[in-house]
N, C-alpha and C positions, 0 to 999 in steps of 0.2 A: 447570395449565399456563397460561402467559400467553396473552393475546389474540394471534392471529396464528399460533399453533402449528398445524402441518399435521396433519390428521386422515386416517389411512389406513384402508382397509377391512380387516377382520381375516380371518385364516384361522380355521377351526373345527377344534379338536383336531388342528392341524397340517395340515389339508387346505385347499387353495386351492379357491375356488369362484367362480362368476359371480354377482355381486350385481346384480339388476335394480332399477332406480330406480322407486320407487312413487309418492311424493308429497312435497310440501314444505308446511310450515305455519309460521306466525308464532307465536312464543312471547311471551305477554303480558309486558311489562316487569316487572310485579309478581311474575311467576313466574321471573324471571331473564333474559328477553329473548333476542334472537337468533332463529334459525330452527331448525326441526326438519326432518330428512330421513329418509324411510323407505325401506329397501331390503329385498328378498326374494331368497333363494337356496335352492337345493336341494343336498343331499348324499344321493344315492340318492333315496329317497322322502320323506325328512325335509325339511320346510319350515322354513327359518330366517328369522326376521323381525328386522330391526335398525333401531333408532331412534337417530340421532345428534342430540342436542339442545343448544342454545346455540351454534350454529355460524353461519357467514356463508353467503352465497349459494354455489352451485356451478354449474358449467357442466353443465347437465343432459344426460345421455346416457341411452340406454335400458338400457345395462348396463356394468358395471365388473368388474374382477377383484380378488381379495384382493391387498392390497399397493398398490393404486392410491391416490394422494393425491386426495381428493375435495372437501375443504373445509378451513376453518381455524376455530379457536375464536374466537367473537365477543367483541368488547370490551364487557363487561357490568360491573355493579357487583361481581360475584364471578366472575371468569373461570374457567370450568371446562367440561368436556365431560360431559354426562350420556348414558349408554348404557343402552338397554333392549334386551335380546335374548331371543328366544324360539325354542324348538324345538317345532314343531307346537303353537303356543299355542292354548289353548281359546278365547280371545277377545282382542280388541285391547287392552282396558284393564287386563289383569292376570289373575292366576289361574294355573291349571295350565299348565305349559310355559314360563313366563318364568323365566330363569336369572340367576345372579349373574355378571356379566362377569369379575370377578376369578377366579372358579373356572375359567373357560375360558382364562385367561392373556391376555385381551384388554387389560386395563388394566395400566399400569406404576405 
């Protein structure tokens, strides 16, 4: 998607949830640039962790709902949105619990 495309928070398996804003980090220009934003939410007792990477700033709030527009795709050398999503992930950097966003219907 081109720079400036609005990024919305997803539903999970058709369920809307509250996404709590966790943190922001800068992405090294050599790794694509822009910002990364981390969100966490629960469906029942399952923790969902969502990273939106190569985005612009957002107006930080403590929580958002599925469907909320939260940021846009950053203007980088290769405009794209990188999504990492995990269900009860074993650790932050990968491993058990991290899923393919396309399998969840998050990406178009």
